C-alpha positions in Angstrom: 28.9 -186.7 145.2 26.8 -189.6 146.4 23.8 -187.3 146.5 24.5 -186.1 142.9 24.9 -189.6 141.7 21.6 -190.7 143.3 19.8 -187.7 141.8 21.3 -188.6 138.4 20.1 -192.2 138.7 16.6 -190.9 139.6 16.4 -188.7 136.6 17.6 -191.5 134.3 15.3 -194.1 135.7 13.3 -195.5 132.7 10.0 -195.5 134.6 10.4 -191.8 135.3 11.3 -191.1 131.7 8.5 -193.1 130.1 5.8 -191.8 132.5 7.0 -188.2 132.5 7.4 -188.1 128.8 3.9 -189.7 128.2 2.1 -187.2 130.5 4.0 -184.2 129.3 3.3 -185.1 125.6 -0.4 -185.7 126.5 -0.8 -182.3 128.1 1.2 -180.5 125.3 -0.6 -182.0 122.4 -4.0 -181.3 124.0 -3.1 -177.7 124.5 -1.5 -177.2 121.0 -4.1 -179.0 119.0 -7.2 -177.6 120.8 -5.8 -174.1 120.6 -5.3 -174.4 116.9 -8.4 -176.4 116.3 -10.1 -174.0 113.9 -6.9 -173.4 111.8 -6.2 -177.2 111.4 -9.8 -177.9 110.4 -9.8 -175.0 108.0 -6.7 -176.2 106.2 -7.6 -180.0 106.4 -10.9 -181.3 107.7 -12.7 -182.1 110.9 -11.9 -185.8 110.6 -8.2 -185.2 110.1 -8.2 -183.0 113.2 -9.9 -185.6 115.4 -7.9 -188.5 114.0 -4.6 -186.6 114.7 -5.9 -185.7 118.2 -6.9 -189.3 119.0 -3.7 -190.9 117.6 -1.4 -188.5 119.5 -3.4 -188.8 122.7 -3.4 -192.6 122.5 0.4 -192.7 121.9 1.0 -190.4 124.9 -1.2 -192.5 127.2 0.4 -195.7 126.0 3.8 -194.3 126.8 2.8 -193.5 130.4 1.0 -196.9 130.8 4.1 -198.7 129.5 6.4 -196.9 131.9 4.1 -197.6 134.8 3.5 -201.2 134.0 7.1 -202.2 133.2 9.2 -199.9 135.4 6.9 -198.1 137.8 4.4 -200.4 139.5 5.7 -200.9 143.0 9.2 -200.1 142.0 11.6 -197.3 141.1 13.3 -194.5 143.1 11.9 -194.0 146.6 10.8 -190.5 147.7 10.0 -191.8 151.2 10.9 -194.9 153.3 7.3 -195.3 154.4 4.0 -193.4 154.2 3.1 -191.7 157.5 -0.5 -192.0 158.8 -1.3 -188.2 158.4 -0.2 -188.4 154.7 -2.1 -191.6 154.2 -5.2 -190.1 155.7 -4.8 -187.0 153.4 -4.5 -189.3 150.4 -7.7 -191.1 151.5 -9.7 -187.9 151.9 -8.5 -186.5 148.5 -9.3 -189.8 146.7 -12.7 -190.1 148.4 -13.6 -186.6 147.3 -12.7 -187.4 143.7 -14.7 -190.7 143.8 -17.7 -188.9 145.3 -17.7 -186.3 142.6 -17.2 -188.9 139.9 -20.1 -190.9 141.3 -22.4 -187.9 140.8 -21.7 -188.0 137.1 -23.3 -191.4 136.8 -27.1 -191.9 136.6 -28.8 -191.9 140.0 -28.9 -195.4 141.5 -31.5 -196.8 143.8 -32.1 -200.1 145.6 -33.6 -202.7 143.2 -36.3 -203.5 145.7 -38.9 -201.3 147.4 -40.6 -202.1 150.7 -44.4 -201.8 150.6 -46.6 -201.2 153.6 -49.0 -204.0 154.2 -52.6 -203.4 153.1 -54.6 -202.1 156.1 -58.3 -202.9 156.2 -60.9 -202.1 158.9 -63.0 -205.2 157.8 -63.1 -208.0 160.4 -61.0 -211.0 159.7 -62.9 -214.1 158.7 -63.4 -216.7 161.5 -60.9 -219.6 161.5 -63.4 -222.0 163.2 -65.1 -224.6 161.1 -68.6 -223.6 160.0 -71.5 -225.4 161.4 -75.0 -225.8 160.0 -76.8 -222.6 160.4 -73.7 -220.5 160.8 -72.9 -217.6 158.4 -70.9 -218.6 155.3 -69.1 -215.9 153.4 -70.5 -215.2 149.9 -68.4 -215.4 146.8 -68.0 -211.6 146.6 -66.9 -211.4 150.2 -64.3 -214.2 149.7 -63.0 -212.3 146.7 -62.4 -209.1 148.7 -60.6 -211.1 151.5 -58.4 -212.8 148.9 -57.5 -209.5 147.4 -56.6 -208.1 150.8 -54.4 -211.1 151.6 -52.6 -210.8 148.2 -51.9 -207.1 148.7 -50.7 -207.7 152.3 -48.2 -210.3 150.9 -46.7 -207.8 148.5 -44.2 -206.4 151.0 -41.3 -206.2 148.5 -41.6 -204.9 145.0 -38.8 -205.0 142.3 -37.8 -201.8 140.6 -35.2 -200.6 138.2 -31.8 -199.9 139.9 -31.4 -196.7 137.9 -33.7 -193.8 139.0 -34.3 -192.0 135.8 -36.5 -189.5 137.5 -33.6 -188.2 139.7 -31.9 -186.3 136.9 -31.3 -182.7 136.0 -34.8 -181.0 135.8 -35.7 -180.3 132.2 -37.0 -176.9 133.0 -33.7 -175.5 134.1 -31.9 -173.2 131.6 -28.6 -174.7 130.1 -26.5 -172.1 132.0 -28.2 -172.9 135.3 -25.7 -174.9 137.5 -27.0 -178.1 139.0 -25.4 -180.8 141.1 -21.6 -180.9 140.9 -21.6 -178.0 138.6 -22.2 -175.9 141.7 -18.8 -177.3 143.0 -16.8 -176.8 139.8 -17.5 -176.3 136.0 -15.1 -179.2 135.3 -16.3 -182.0 137.7 -14.9 -184.8 135.5 -11.4 -183.4 135.2 -11.1 -182.5 138.8 -12.6 -185.9 139.9 -9.9 -187.7 137.9 -7.2 -185.4 139.3 -8.3 -185.8 142.9 -8.4 -189.6 142.6 -4.9 -189.7 141.2 -3.5 -187.1 143.6 -4.8 -189.1 146.6 -3.2 -192.3 145.2 0.1 -190.4 144.6 0.1 -189.4 148.3 0.0 -193.1 149.4 3.0 -194.4 147.5 6.7 -194.1 148.4 7.8 -194.5 144.8 8.6 -191.6 142.5 7.4 -193.4 139.4 4.0 -194.1 140.9 3.7 -190.6 142.3 4.3 -189.1 138.9 1.9 -191.4 137.2 -0.9 -190.7 139.6 -0.3 -187.0 140.3 -0.1 -185.8 136.7 -3.9 -186.0 136.1 -4.3 -183.3 138.8 -1.8 -181.2 136.9 -3.7 -181.8 133.6 -7.0 -181.0 135.3 -5.8 -177.5 136.4 -4.0 -176.7 133.1 -6.7 -178.3 130.8 -9.7 -176.7 132.6 -8.3 -173.2 132.5 -7.3 -173.6 128.9 -10.8 -174.8 128.1 -12.4 -171.9 129.8 -10.1 -169.6 127.8 -11.1 -171.2 124.5 -14.8 -171.2 125.4 -14.7 -167.4 126.3 -13.5 -166.9 122.7 -16.1 -169.3 121.3 -13.6 -172.0 120.3 -15.2 -175.4 120.6 -17.8 -174.3 123.1 -19.3 -171.3 125.0 -18.8 -170.0 128.5 -21.3 -167.2 129.1 -20.7 -164.4 131.5 -23.7 -165.5 133.6 -22.4 -169.0 134.0 -18.8 -167.9 134.8 -20.2 -165.6 137.5 -22.3 -168.3 139.0 -19.8 -171.1 139.0 -16.0 -171.6 139.4 -13.2 -173.4 137.8 -11.4 -174.4 141.0 -13.5 -176.8 143.2 -15.5 -175.2 146.0 -14.5 -171.6 145.1 -18.0 -170.6 144.2 -19.4 -172.2 147.3 -16.8 -170.5 149.6 -17.5 -167.2 148.0 -21.2 -167.5 148.4 -22.1 -167.7 144.7 -23.6 -171.1 145.3 -25.3 -172.6 148.3 -24.1 -175.8 150.1 -27.7 -176.8 150.8 -28.4 -177.0 147.1 -25.5 -179.3 146.6 -26.8 -181.5 149.4 -30.3 -181.6 148.1 -29.2 -182.5 144.6 -26.7 -185.2 145.8 -27.3 -188.7 144.6 -27.2 -190.5 147.9 -26.8 -194.1 146.9 -24.1 -193.1 144.4 -22.2 -191.3 147.1 -22.5 -194.1 149.6 -21.2 -196.7 147.1 -18.4 -194.3 146.1 -17.4 -193.9 149.8 -17.4 -197.7 150.2 -15.2 -198.1 147.1 -12.8 -195.5 148.5 -12.5 -197.4 151.7 -11.7 -200.7 149.9 -9.2 -199.0 147.6 -7.5 -197.3 150.6 -7.3 -200.6 152.5 -5.8 -202.4 149.5 -3.2 -199.6 148.9 -2.0 -199.7 152.5 -1.8 -203.5 152.5 0.3 -203.5 149.3 2.7 -200.8 150.6 3.5 -202.7 153.8 
């Protein structure tokens, strides 16, 4: 009886209801509206379709955010008394993976300064001893050359743009040719969001927070497969046979099956982006553990 009452209270908890309702409505309206996109546009207009889509999506998101902020943040029914170290490490790894993938969707970053090698010259350095009558005095052209060499030697650091616009997808690649995180999954943005949320869900003892953070992973799986299904039928996009054979929906499937090469992913990785993403994941993980103590 006690167990039944506790389960009933868990189901009736307002945080669980608001968050669960919000995420369920968000997934449902995305599936229903996108599946009937052409029919709705045909009988109304493109603007009506997008306005309806945006309003319903916003309402669903606000429901989940309201439930989390008012009833779910650091409170609600417990699913665990404490988070064990193995589970916390699993959460960290999953979140880190999501942040690393997300970092690759941003423009390639680089250090805003560049070190320059000093100017090397085989010409003898001018004498530092005072000149005496009859000694050789450097002519004006010689002094100009020495001054230029000194100036170039002093330029050890040069400022540059923090965004490396050259390190982008090569323009000569065909549209269906996978590049970067497309070799990992066709839906890098969705699965990055899902992985970040799932990792956070593993590091909380509260059911409300677990639902709030885990549902993006559910949406990533359902939404990405539904999008592939629509694109195969030419609804809202296109998924060619060649691209489907070369890539995968589920992360790493194409790499494991040998349809893509790990070395290509490594060579196309945006290094500084990945490093900053890893540092961010460490800070987030440390903060989560401190808050849950």
